[in-house]
C-alpha positions, 0 to 999 in steps of 0.5 A: 500500500505504501509503495502504491501511494508513493507511485500515485503521488509521483504521477500527480507531480509529473502531471502537474509538471507537464501541465506547467510546461504546457502553460509556458509553451502556450504563453510563448506561442501567444506572445509570439503571435502578439509580436507578429501581429504588432509587427504587421500593424507597425509595418503596414502603414510604412508599406502603404506610405511607400506605395502612396509615394508613387503617384502622379503629383498635383503639378503633373495632374494639372496638365491632364487636360492639355495632355488629353487634348494633344493625345487626341490629336495623335490618336493617343487618348488611350495612353494619357495616364502613361504620358503623365507617368512619363512626365512625372519621371522626366520632370515632375511637371517642373520647368517648361520642357516637362516631357524632356523632349528637346533633344528628340526628332520632333522638336524643330522649333527650339534648340535640340539641347537639354531643356531647349524647349521653352513652351510647355504645350510644345514639349507635351506635343513633341513628347507624345509624338516621341512616345507614339513612335516608340510604342509603334516600334515596340509593337505595343497593342494597347495600354495594358501591354506592359511587356512591349511598353517597357521596350517603348519606354526604354526607347524613349529614353535611349533614342528609339531608332538606335535602341530598336536597331540594337534589339533587332540586331541582337534578337532581343524581344523583351526588356531586361535590365541586362540588355538595357545595360548592355546597350548603354555600355556600347552607346556610352563607349564603355564609359562607366559611371563612378560608384560615387555618382548618385546615378550609378545606383538609380540609373545604371552603371554606364554613362548613358541614359537611365538603364532602369527607365521603364520601371521608373516610369511604370511605378507611376502607371496604375492600370 
């Protein structure tokens, strides 16, 4: 009887010990879940804030009616939002050459040098024509054809004719950072940007254009 009582007491102790262990584990799990939920709650506003940063600003939006009018003149009405996204990347709506189209082929009135155009309406007109040309060269089928739009945007930045000649010669049919950098390496005469140059990270390692241009524009383009 004595031995049986001792075994019974030992079993109760084990059960109590196990129960305490289970409670500790449950508390740890609950604490971990609470920390995870707290982390999500804290990070979500930060993430949303970053997302909200990539919107077309009020200055560019102020040109929407002008863009709509000019776009209609060139059968580009379906691309108004893309045009505004491009404007946002090029100038944020600042200055007179809001589309940075001074150096393009469609500028025949002003110096073909950076910011040579001093007429906002004319800059928009030239920029839309440049973009339309690039869209056609890229074979874009509509405003949601992002694969070909990426090619068109890179052509707008690099110069459509020389860029698309390079793509055709090398059998490239889709945009990538690698092909963009390869072209820029050639176009720059293999002139690299210094790693201290802010453009090295944002626009690519070669001293020619913006090798990440399509993604920079498309972050403002929401379809």
